[in-house]
MMTF fields as JSON, N, C-alpha, C and O atoms, coordinates in Angstrom:
{
  "mmtfVersion": "1.0.0",
  "mmtfProducer": "UNKNOWN",
  "numBonds": 451,
  "numAtoms": 452,
  "numGroups": 113,
  "numChains": 1,
  "numModels": 1,
  "chainsPerModel": [1],
  "groupsPerChain": [113],
  "chainIdList": ["A"],
  "bondAtomList": [4, 2, 8, 6, 12, 10, 16, 14, 20, 18, 24, 22, 28, 26, 32, 30, 36, 34, 40, 38, 44, 42, 48, 46, 52, 50, 56, 54, 60, 58, 64, 62, 68, 66, 72, 70, 76, 74, 80, 78, 84, 82, 88, 86, 92, 90, 96, 94, 100, 98, 104, 102, 108, 106, 112, 110, 116, 114, 120, 118, 124, 122, 128, 126, 132, 130, 136, 134, 140, 138, 144, 142, 148, 146, 152, 150, 156, 154, 160, 158, 164, 162, 168, 166, 172, 170, 176, 174, 180, 178, 184, 182, 188, 186, 192, 190, 196, 194, 200, 198, 204, 202, 208, 206, 212, 210, 216, 214, 220, 218, 224, 222, 228, 226, 232, 230, 236, 234, 240, 238, 244, 242, 248, 246, 252, 250, 256, 254, 260, 258, 264, 262, 268, 266, 272, 270, 276, 274, 280, 278, 284, 282, 288, 286, 292, 290, 296, 294, 300, 298, 304, 302, 308, 306, 312, 310, 316, 314, 320, 318, 324, 322, 328, 326, 332, 330, 336, 334, 340, 338, 344, 342, 348, 346, 352, 350, 356, 354, 360, 358, 364, 362, 368, 366, 372, 370, 376, 374, 380, 378, 384, 382, 388, 386, 392, 390, 396, 394, 400, 398, 404, 402, 408, 406, 412, 410, 416, 414, 420, 418, 424, 422, 428, 426, 432, 430, 436, 434, 440, 438, 444, 442, 448, 446],
  "bondOrderList": [1, 1, 1, 1, 1, 1, 1, 1, 1, 1, 1, 1, 1, 1, 1, 1, 1, 1, 1, 1, 1, 1, 1, 1, 1, 1, 1, 1, 1, 1, 1, 1, 1, 1, 1, 1, 1, 1, 1, 1, 1, 1, 1, 1, 1, 1, 1, 1, 1, 1, 1, 1, 1, 1, 1, 1, 1, 1, 1, 1, 1, 1, 1, 1, 1, 1, 1, 1, 1, 1, 1, 1, 1, 1, 1, 1, 1, 1, 1, 1, 1, 1, 1, 1, 1, 1, 1, 1, 1, 1, 1, 1, 1, 1, 1, 1, 1, 1, 1, 1, 1, 1, 1, 1, 1, 1, 1, 1, 1, 1, 1, 1],
  "groupList": [{"groupName": "MET", "atomNameList": ["N", "CA", "C", "O"], "elementList": ["N", "C", "C", "O"], "formalChargeList": [0, 0, 0, 0], "bondAtomList": [1, 0, 2, 1, 3, 2], "bondOrderList": [1, 1, 2], "singleLetterCode": "M", "chemCompType": "L-PEPTIDE LINKING"}, {"groupName": "PHE", "atomNameList": ["N", "CA", "C", "O"], "elementList": ["N", "C", "C", "O"], "formalChargeList": [0, 0, 0, 0], "bondAtomList": [1, 0, 2, 1, 3, 2], "bondOrderList": [1, 1, 2], "singleLetterCode": "F", "chemCompType": "L-PEPTIDE LINKING"}, {"groupName": "LEU", "atomNameList": ["N", "CA", "C", "O"], "elementList": ["N", "C", "C", "O"], "formalChargeList": [0, 0, 0, 0], "bondAtomList": [1, 0, 2, 1, 3, 2], "bondOrderList": [1, 1, 2], "singleLetterCode": "L", "chemCompType": "L-PEPTIDE LINKING"}, {"groupName": "SER", "atomNameList": ["N", "CA", "C", "O"], "elementList": ["N", "C", "C", "O"], "formalChargeList": [0, 0, 0, 0], "bondAtomList": [1, 0, 2, 1, 3, 2], "bondOrderList": [1, 1, 2], "singleLetterCode": "S", "chemCompType": "L-PEPTIDE LINKING"}, {"groupName": "CYS", "atomNameList": ["N", "CA", "C", "O"], "elementList": ["N", "C", "C", "O"], "formalChargeList": [0, 0, 0, 0], "bondAtomList": [1, 0, 2, 1, 3, 2], "bondOrderList": [1, 1, 2], "singleLetterCode": "C", "chemCompType": "L-PEPTIDE LINKING"}, {"groupName": "ARG", "atomNameList": ["N", "CA", "C", "O"], "elementList": ["N", "C", "C", "O"], "formalChargeList": [0, 0, 0, 0], "bondAtomList": [1, 0, 2, 1, 3, 2], "bondOrderList": [1, 1, 2], "singleLetterCode": "R", "chemCompType": "L-PEPTIDE LINKING"}, {"groupName": "LYS", "atomNameList": ["N", "CA", "C", "O"], "elementList": ["N", "C", "C", "O"], "formalChargeList": [0, 0, 0, 0], "bondAtomList": [1, 0, 2, 1, 3, 2], "bondOrderList": [1, 1, 2], "singleLetterCode": "K", "chemCompType": "L-PEPTIDE LINKING"}, {"groupName": "GLY", "atomNameList": ["N", "CA", "C", "O"], "elementList": ["N", "C", "C", "O"], "formalChargeList": [0, 0, 0, 0], "bondAtomList": [1, 0, 2, 1, 3, 2], "bondOrderList": [1, 1, 2], "singleLetterCode": "G", "chemCompType": "PEPTIDE LINKING"}, {"groupName": "THR", "atomNameList": ["N", "CA", "C", "O"], "elementList": ["N", "C", "C", "O"], "formalChargeList": [0, 0, 0, 0], "bondAtomList": [1, 0, 2, 1, 3, 2], "bondOrderList": [1, 1, 2], "singleLetterCode": "T", "chemCompType": "L-PEPTIDE LINKING"}, {"groupName": "VAL", "atomNameList": ["N", "CA", "C", "O"], "elementList": ["N", "C", "C", "O"], "formalChargeList": [0, 0, 0, 0], "bondAtomList": [1, 0, 2, 1, 3, 2], "bondOrderList": [1, 1, 2], "singleLetterCode": "V", "chemCompType": "L-PEPTIDE LINKING"}, {"groupName": "GLU", "atomNameList": ["N", "CA", "C", "O"], "elementList": ["N", "C", "C", "O"], "formalChargeList": [0, 0, 0, 0], "bondAtomList": [1, 0, 2, 1, 3, 2], "bondOrderList": [1, 1, 2], "singleLetterCode": "E", "chemCompType": "L-PEPTIDE LINKING"}, {"groupName": "ASN", "atomNameList": ["N", "CA", "C", "O"], "elementList": ["N", "C", "C", "O"], "formalChargeList": [0, 0, 0, 0], "bondAtomList": [1, 0, 2, 1, 3, 2], "bondOrderList": [1, 1, 2], "singleLetterCode": "N", "chemCompType": "L-PEPTIDE LINKING"}, {"groupName": "ALA", "atomNameList": ["N", "CA", "C", "O"], "elementList": ["N", "C", "C", "O"], "formalChargeList": [0, 0, 0, 0], "bondAtomList": [1, 0, 2, 1, 3, 2], "bondOrderList": [1, 1, 2], "singleLetterCode": "A", "chemCompType": "L-PEPTIDE LINKING"}, {"groupName": "TYR", "atomNameList": ["N", "CA", "C", "O"], "elementList": ["N", "C", "C", "O"], "formalChargeList": [0, 0, 0, 0], "bondAtomList": [1, 0, 2, 1, 3, 2], "bondOrderList": [1, 1, 2], "singleLetterCode": "Y", "chemCompType": "L-PEPTIDE LINKING"}, {"groupName": "ILE", "atomNameList": ["N", "CA", "C", "O"], "elementList": ["N", "C", "C", "O"], "formalChargeList": [0, 0, 0, 0], "bondAtomList": [1, 0, 2, 1, 3, 2], "bondOrderList": [1, 1, 2], "singleLetterCode": "I", "chemCompType": "L-PEPTIDE LINKING"}, {"groupName": "GLN", "atomNameList": ["N", "CA", "C", "O"], "elementList": ["N", "C", "C", "O"], "formalChargeList": [0, 0, 0, 0], "bondAtomList": [1, 0, 2, 1, 3, 2], "bondOrderList": [1, 1, 2], "singleLetterCode": "Q", "chemCompType": "L-PEPTIDE LINKING"}, {"groupName": "PRO", "atomNameList": ["N", "CA", "C", "O"], "elementList": ["N", "C", "C", "O"], "formalChargeList": [0, 0, 0, 0], "bondAtomList": [1, 0, 2, 1, 3, 2], "bondOrderList": [1, 1, 2], "singleLetterCode": "P", "chemCompType": "L-PEPTIDE LINKING"}, {"groupName": "ASP", "atomNameList": ["N", "CA", "C", "O"], "elementList": ["N", "C", "C", "O"], "formalChargeList": [0, 0, 0, 0], "bondAtomList": [1, 0, 2, 1, 3, 2], "bondOrderList": [1, 1, 2], "singleLetterCode": "D", "chemCompType": "L-PEPTIDE LINKING"}, {"groupName": "TRP", "atomNameList": ["N", "CA", "C", "O"], "elementList": ["N", "C", "C", "O"], "formalChargeList": [0, 0, 0, 0], "bondAtomList": [1, 0, 2, 1, 3, 2], "bondOrderList": [1, 1, 2], "singleLetterCode": "W", "chemCompType": "L-PEPTIDE LINKING"}, {"groupName": "HIS", "atomNameList": ["N", "CA", "C", "O"], "elementList": ["N", "C", "C", "O"], "formalChargeList": [0, 0, 0, 0], "bondAtomList": [1, 0, 2, 1, 3, 2], "bondOrderList": [1, 1, 2], "singleLetterCode": "H", "chemCompType": "L-PEPTIDE LINKING"}],
  "groupTypeList": [0, 1, 2, 3, 2, 4, 1, 3, 2, 4, 1, 5, 1, 6, 7, 8, 6, 6, 7, 7, 9, 8, 10, 11, 12, 3, 13, 13, 14, 1, 8, 15, 4, 16, 17, 7, 12, 1, 10, 12, 1, 16, 9, 11, 7, 18, 13, 11, 1, 9, 16, 15, 12, 6, 19, 5, 8, 2, 8, 12, 10, 10, 12, 10, 10, 10, 18, 7, 5, 5, 11, 6, 9, 9, 11, 19, 1, 3, 14, 0, 2, 15, 5, 5, 2, 5, 10, 15, 10, 5, 7, 16, 17, 17, 17, 17, 10, 10, 7, 10, 6, 7, 7, 6, 6, 6, 6, 6, 6, 7, 7, 5, 7],
  "groupIdList": [1, 2, 3, 4, 5, 6, 7, 8, 9, 10, 11, 12, 13, 14, 15, 16, 17, 18, 19, 20, 21, 22, 23, 24, 25, 26, 27, 28, 29, 30, 31, 32, 33, 34, 35, 36, 37, 38, 39, 40, 41, 42, 43, 44, 45, 46, 47, 48, 49, 50, 51, 52, 53, 54, 55, 56, 57, 58, 59, 60, 61, 62, 63, 64, 65, 66, 67, 68, 69, 70, 71, 72, 73, 74, 75, 76, 77, 78, 79, 80, 81, 82, 83, 84, 85, 86, 87, 88, 89, 90, 91, 92, 93, 94, 95, 96, 97, 98, 99, 100, 101, 102, 103, 104, 105, 106, 107, 108, 109, 110, 111, 112, 113],
  "secStructList": [7, 3, 3, 3, 3, 3, 1, 1, 1, 3, 3, 3, 3, 3, 3, 3, 3, 3, 6, 6, 1, 1, 1, 1, 7, 7, 7, 3, 3, 3, 3, 3, 7, 6, 6, 1, 7, 3, 3, 3, 3, 3, 7, 7, 7, 3, 3, 3, 3, 3, 3, 7, 7, 1, 1, 7, 7, 7, 7, 2, 2, 2, 2, 2, 2, 2, 2, 2, 6, 6, 6, 6, 7, 7, 7, 2, 2, 2, 2, 2, 2, 2, 2, 2, 2, 2, 2, 2, 2, 2, 7, 2, 2, 2, 2, 2, 2, 2, 2, 2, 2, 2, 1, 7, 7, 7, 7, 7, 7, 7, 7, 7, 7],
  "xCoordList": [10.73, 11.562, 12.929, 13.491, 13.456, 14.752, 15.686, 15.28, 16.944, 17.973, 19.144, 19.63, 19.59, 20.735, 21.876, 21.713, 23.038, 24.232, 25.262, 25.51, 25.855, 26.841, 28.212, 28.42, 29.119, 30.509, 31.219, 30.818, 32.237, 32.832, 31.898, 31.886, 31.124, 30.085, 28.755, 28.737, 27.675, 26.366, 25.87, 25.931, 25.382, 24.831, 23.379, 23.013, 22.528, 21.09, 20.738, 21.178, 19.924, 19.448, 17.93, 17.28, 17.387, 15.95, 15.637, 16.199, 14.76, 14.45, 13.053, 12.106, 12.951, 11.658, 11.443, 12.35, 10.247, 9.945, 9.756, 8.995, 10.466, 10.384, 9.363, 9.578, 8.294, 7.273, 7.534, 8.188, 7.021, 7.092, 8.411, 8.602, 9.315, 10.596, 10.451, 11.114, 9.578, 9.431, 8.302, 7.924, 7.746, 6.65, 7.159, 6.509, 8.27, 8.742, 9.927, 10.395, 10.429, 11.57, 11.489, 10.729, 12.261, 12.316, 13.731, 14.711, 13.816, 15.095, 15.196, 14.223, 16.405, 16.65, 17.953, 18.889, 18.009, 19.252, 19.762, 19.06, 21.018, 21.618, 22.593, 23.415, 22.495, 23.452, 24.048, 23.383, 25.311, 25.989, 26.053, 26.506, 25.601, 25.607, 26.98, 27.796, 27.257, 28.569, 28.896, 30.069, 27.877, 28.13, 28.372, 28.637, 28.289, 28.529, 27.292, 27.383, 26.146, 24.91, 24.454, 24.827, 23.643, 23.121, 21.658, 20.929, 21.211, 19.807, 19.386, 20.12, 18.231, 17.722, 16.474, 15.562, 16.455, 15.3, 14.759, 15.51, 13.464, 12.902, 12.8, 12.531, 13.019, 12.899, 11.464, 10.981, 10.781, 9.394, 9.27, 8.333, 10.165, 10.117, 11.512, 12.516, 11.556, 12.802, 12.831, 11.904, 13.884, 13.98, 15.25, 16.303, 15.127, 16.29, 16.608, 15.749, 17.843, 18.23, 19.13, 20.064, 18.827, 19.563, 20.045, 19.255, 21.346, 21.806, 21.151, 20.992, 20.773, 20.172, 21.237, 22.278, 21.002, 21.955, 22.059, 21.051, 23.285, 23.504, 23.519, 23.537, 23.511, 23.546, 22.183, 21.375, 21.966, 20.708, 20.732, 21.722, 19.704, 19.617, 18.695, 17.88, 18.841, 18.029, 16.65, 16.516, 15.662, 14.336, 14.351, 15.31, 13.288, 13.227, 13.292, 13.946, 12.589, 12.617, 13.995, 14.458, 14.657, 16.004, 16.983, 17.842, 16.858, 17.752, 17.566, 18.55, 16.338, 16.076, 16.691, 17.28, 16.555, 17.128, 18.645, 19.233, 19.289, 20.745, 21.2, 22.224, 20.468, 20.807, 20.741, 21.555, 19.791, 19.656, 20.819, 21.187, 21.402, 22.508, 23.864, 24.87, 23.949, 25.228, 26.196, 27.403, 25.723, 26.622, 26.934, 27.829, 26.208, 26.418, 27.449, 27.916, 27.79, 28.7, 30.132, 30.593, 30.823, 32.196, 33.017, 32.72, 34.053, 34.903, 36.344, 36.663, 37.18, 38.59, 39.316, 40.16, 38.99, 39.652, 39.394, 40.326, 38.127, 37.83, 38.47, 38.882, 38.565, 39.186, 40.676, 41.217, 41.348, 42.783, 43.048, 44.066, 42.159, 42.303, 42.189, 42.992, 41.204, 41.039, 42.267, 42.726, 42.793, 43.965, 45.167, 45.929, 45.324, 46.447, 46.319, 47.316, 45.097, 44.892, 45.21, 45.809, 44.797, 45.105, 46.592, 47.098, 47.308, 48.772, 49.42, 50.396, 48.902, 49.487, 49.238, 50.101, 48.082, 47.769, 48.679, 49.118, 48.963, 49.819, 51.272, 51.974, 51.687, 53.085, 53.986, 53.611, 55.156, 56.044, 56.659, 56.982, 56.83, 57.447, 56.569, 57.078, 55.26, 54.359, 54.423, 54.267, 54.65, 54.707, 55.908, 55.828, 57.027, 58.226, 57.989, 58.382, 57.358, 57.081, 56.172, 56.37, 55.193, 54.285, 55.059, 54.789, 56.014, 56.801, 57.607, 57.758, 58.157, 58.978, 58.124, 58.521, 56.95, 56.106, 55.472, 55.483, 54.926, 54.169, 55.004, 54.546, 56.219, 57.014, 57.687, 57.891, 58.03, 58.723, 60.202, 60.757, 60.819, 62.278, 62.984, 62.583, 64.047, 64.831, 65.795, 66.411, 65.92, 66.831, 68.198, 68.325, 69.193, 70.564, 70.931, 70.636, 71.563, 72.001, 73.35, 74.122, 73.548, 74.823, 74.598, 73.726, 75.331, 75.172, 76.109, 76.937, 75.956, 76.881, 78.108, 78.071, 79.163, 80.398, 81.049, 82.215],
  "yCoordList": [-42.31, -43.468, -43.137, -42.074, -44.059, -43.865, -44.978, -46.125, -44.6, -45.528, -45.382, -44.275, -46.495, -46.465, -47.231, -48.39, -46.604, -47.262, -47.215, -46.152, -48.334, -48.382, -48.715, -49.8, -47.81, -47.995, -48.004, -48.752, -47.211, -47.075, -46.251, -46.419, -45.369, -44.571, -44.845, -45.201, -44.703, -44.906, -43.589, -42.535, -43.679, -42.533, -42.803, -43.9, -41.79, -41.909, -40.928, -39.779, -41.423, -40.584, -40.57, -41.559, -39.443, -39.37, -39.29, -38.452, -40.141, -40.175, -39.634, -39.917, -38.848, -38.315, -38.78, -38.707, -39.246, -39.713, -38.542, -37.61, -38.624, -37.561, -37.975, -38.973, -37.273, -37.612, -37.049, -36.016, -37.728, -37.22, -37.445, -36.899, -38.214, -38.461, -39.399, -39.226, -40.399, -41.402, -41.075, -41.94, -39.89, -39.553, -39.371, -39.858, -38.706, -38.411, -39.264, -39.137, -40.133, -40.936, -42.28, -42.442, -43.217, -44.525, -44.742, -44.526, -45.169, -45.417, -46.902, -47.534, -47.441, -48.873, -49.019, -48.245, -49.994, -50.341, -51.644, -52.653, -51.577, -52.772, -53.397, -52.708, -54.706, -55.464, -56.559, -57.138, -56.824, -57.858, -59.154, -59.158, -60.226, -61.518, -62.141, -61.698, -63.173, -63.828, -64.434, -64.552, -64.822, -65.393, -64.336, -64.686, -63.072, -61.99, -61.389, -60.366, -61.955, -61.394, -60.222, -60.124, -59.341, -58.185, -58.387, -58.922, -57.972, -57.958, -56.495, -55.696, -56.147, -54.798, -54.773, -55.585, -53.801, -53.625, -52.209, -51.243, -52.072, -50.742, -50.012, -50.619, -48.706, -47.872, -47.389, -46.712, -47.74, -47.326, -46.081, -45.3, -45.895, -44.745, -44.159, -44.858, -42.861, -42.131, -41.481, -40.752, -41.73, -41.157, -40.3, -40.667, -39.196, -38.324, -38.515, -38.292, -38.928, -39.145, -38.021, -37.62, -37.515, -36.414, -36.873, -37.404, -36.663, -37.079, -36.251, -35.037, -36.924, -36.223, -35.619, -36.236, -34.425, -33.701, -34.408, -34.825, -34.541, -35.155, -34.104, -34.461, -32.828, -31.766, -31.063, -31.182, -30.348, -29.618, -28.363, -27.632, -28.104, -26.887, -25.877, -26.239, -24.619, -23.568, -23.51, -23.778, -23.163, -22.947, -21.559, -20.802, -21.242, -19.937, -18.783, -17.772, -18.946, -17.892, -17.709, -16.583, -18.829, -18.769, -18.147, -17.359, -18.498, -17.939, -16.432, -15.7, -15.959, -14.509, -13.804, -12.733, -14.407, -13.788, -13.725, -12.701, -14.793, -14.806, -13.806, -13.146, -13.687, -12.755, -11.306, -10.462, -11.047, -9.694, -9.363, -8.197, -10.383, -10.135, -10.217, -10.157, -10.353, -10.61, -9.425, -9.653, -8.188, -7.04, -6.697, -5.894, -7.294, -6.975, -7.884, -7.604, -8.952, -9.913, -9.388, -9.127, -9.236, -8.782, -9.886, -10.355, -10.271, -11.296, -10.807, -9.768, -11.535, -11.147, -11.063, -10.188, -11.978, -11.99, -10.691, -10.106, -10.224, -8.991, -7.779, -6.853, -7.754, -6.616, -6.575, -5.508, -7.736, -7.766, -7.459, -6.846, -7.871, -7.579, -6.072, -5.509, -5.419, -3.977, -3.234, -2.264, -3.694, -3.069, -3.173, -2.222, -4.383, -4.598, -3.738, -3.205, -3.594, -2.749, -1.283, -0.594, -0.807, 0.574, 0.791, 1.808, -0.169, -0.065, -0.05, 0.672, -0.83, -0.854, 0.458, 0.92, 1.063, 2.349, 3.457, 4.306, 3.449, 4.498, 4.352, 5.337, 3.123, 2.883, 2.598, 2.905, 2.022, 1.67, 2.898, 2.819, 4.034, 5.189, 5.802, 6.302, 5.763, 6.32, 5.579, 6.181, 4.275, 3.493, 3.896, 3.914, 4.221, 4.629, 5.968, 6.135, 6.901, 8.215, 8.084, 8.764, 7.224, 7.032, 6.467, 6.82, 5.598, 5.013, 6.048, 5.992, 7.044, 8.073, 9.031, 9.435, 9.4, 10.375, 9.768, 10.378, 8.578, 8.019, 7.268, 7.021, 6.9, 6.079, 6.92, 8.122, 6.269, 6.985, 7.003, 6.059, 8.123, 8.218, 7.536, 7.616, 6.869, 6.165, 7.14, 7.957, 7.052, 7.919, 7.253, 6.034, 8.078, 7.552, 7.273, 8.055, 6.174, 5.839, 6.533, 6.867, 6.703, 7.331, 8.706, 9.432, 9.07, 10.359, 11.39, 11.114, 12.615, 13.684, 13.623, 13.333, 13.9, 14.096, 13.713, 14.053],
  "zCoordList": [-93.151, -93.278, -92.67, -92.933, -91.854, -91.21, -91.685, -91.875, -91.869, -92.28, -91.309, -91.078, -90.746, -89.852, -90.455, -90.836, -90.551, -91.009, -89.898, -89.33, -89.584, -88.518, -89.08, -89.624, -88.953, -89.287, -87.93, -87.037, -87.763, -86.43, -85.541, -84.322, -86.155, -85.476, -86.141, -87.319, -85.469, -86.071, -86.673, -86.04, -87.904, -88.559, -88.832, -89.252, -88.593, -88.875, -89.96, -89.969, -90.883, -92.004, -92.004, -91.665, -92.386, -92.544, -94.043, -94.749, -94.519, -95.938, -96.197, -95.463, -97.262, -97.673, -99.138, -99.968, -99.414, -100.751, -101.696, -101.434, -102.788, -103.802, -104.845, -105.532, -104.989, -105.953, -107.333, -107.478, -108.348, -109.694, -110.413, -111.5, -109.863, -110.493, -111.674, -112.697, -111.536, -112.603, -113.556, -114.346, -113.528, -114.469, -115.894, -116.819, -116.12, -117.44, -117.861, -118.992, -116.983, -117.286, -116.568, -115.613, -117.029, -116.381, -115.862, -116.574, -114.62, -114.014, -113.676, -113.263, -113.864, -113.564, -112.797, -112.996, -111.935, -111.239, -111.849, -111.912, -112.296, -112.909, -111.932, -111.329, -111.782, -110.981, -111.844, -112.704, -111.593, -112.362, -111.548, -110.403, -112.143, -111.471, -111.575, -112.383, -110.767, -110.827, -112.18, -112.534, -112.947, -114.275, -115.349, -116.499, -115.005, -115.957, -116.531, -117.211, -116.304, -116.831, -115.952, -114.783, -116.536, -115.815, -115.524, -116.359, -114.358, -113.991, -113.841, -113.259, -114.354, -114.288, -113.416, -113.579, -112.466, -111.589, -111.764, -111.631, -112.06, -112.217, -110.875, -109.838, -110.92, -109.726, -109.652, -110.559, -108.568, -108.387, -107.517, -107.686, -106.627, -105.715, -105.563, -105.703, -105.273, -105.114, -103.749, -103.393, -102.973, -101.631, -101.54, -102.061, -100.894, -100.584, -99.117, -98.264, -98.806, -97.441, -96.975, -97.669, -95.775, -95.186, -93.787, -93.005, -93.476, -92.142, -91.04, -91.171, -89.954, -88.835, -87.964, -87.74, -87.466, -86.623, -85.279, -84.71, -84.773, -83.453, -82.36, -81.182, -82.7, -81.728, -81.693, -82.614, -80.627, -80.447, -81.297, -81.281, -82.012, -82.848, -82.153, -81.304, -82.529, -81.934, -82.613, -83.807, -81.841, -82.414, -83.065, -82.914, -83.779, -84.466, -83.485, -83.74, -82.332, -81.308, -80.713, -80.533, -80.405, -79.827, -80.799, -80.403, -82.075, -83.089, -83.198, -83.293, -83.187, -83.219, -82.039, -82.183, -80.854, -79.648, -79.728, -79.381, -80.177, -80.319, -81.381, -81.204, -82.462, -83.539, -83.007, -83.382, -82.158, -81.565, -80.636, -80.497, -79.999, -79.063, -79.714, -79.008, -81.029, -81.688, -81.521, -81.432, -81.476, -81.357, -79.915, -79.651, -78.97, -77.55, -76.882, -75.778, -77.553, -76.945, -77.091, -78.203, -75.974, -75.968, -75.307, -74.208, -76.024, -75.462, -75.445, -76.023, -74.802, -74.65, -75.973, -76.171, -76.891, -78.195, -78.95, -79.502, -78.983, -79.729, -79.066, -79.765, -77.749, -77.065, -77.388, -77.679, -77.341, -77.65, -79.119, -79.441, -80.015, -81.421, -81.671, -82.415, -81.059, -81.21, -80.669, -81.272, -79.534, -78.967, -79.878, -80.047, -80.477, -81.405, -82.647, -83.134, -83.172, -84.352, -84.062, -84.888, -82.864, -82.48, -82.413, -82.886, -81.821, -81.71, -83.075, -83.283, -84.015, -85.343, -86.071, -86.817, -85.869, -86.507, -86.006, -86.781, -84.696, -84.125, -84.585, -84.817, -84.706, -85.125, -83.922, -82.79, -84.146, -83.042, -82.345, -81.159, -83.053, -82.444, -81.355, -80.352, -81.552, -80.552, -79.236, -78.173, -79.296, -78.062, -77.221, -75.993, -77.876, -77.127, -76.415, -75.26, -77.091, -76.504, -75.291, -74.285, -75.384, -74.221, -73.054, -71.906, -73.319, -72.241, -71.533, -70.312, -72.305, -71.694, -70.876, -69.783, -71.396, -70.711, -69.468, -68.399, -69.607, -68.515, -67.501, -66.385, -67.865, -66.96, -65.878, -66.049, -64.755, -63.691, -64.025, -64.586, -63.655, -63.89, -62.736, -61.575, -63.115, -62.082, -61.445, -62.128, -60.15, -59.456, -59.455, -59.337, -59.587, -59.546, -58.116, -57.213, -57.928, -56.583, -56.312, -57.211, -55.117, -54.709, -54.145, -54.622, -53.18, -52.519, -53.074, -53.943, -52.541, -52.973, -52.119, -50.923, -52.764, -52.253, -51.088, -50.891]
}
């Protein structure tokens, strides 16, 4: 069973009939009439509606393949995060020492005498 509701966007729901709900209990829907009286309608069937996905989902095989590749994927964000964590572990003083050791010394301008 399909149900379509249209608001500003259309939503589609798939309904499945739930069996055995009315075996041990009785359910009624009450509506109030304009004159103030209530009408009761017995519930004969129970449906659970679930919204249908608008995007493509992975099959079981595709999901297994992606799960296997989860540790192999390297992106720029993870590289920069690891670099930042290493810099934080070393501390700000270590960065200054590296700059002095690895950097070129500037020559003073001007000649002798």
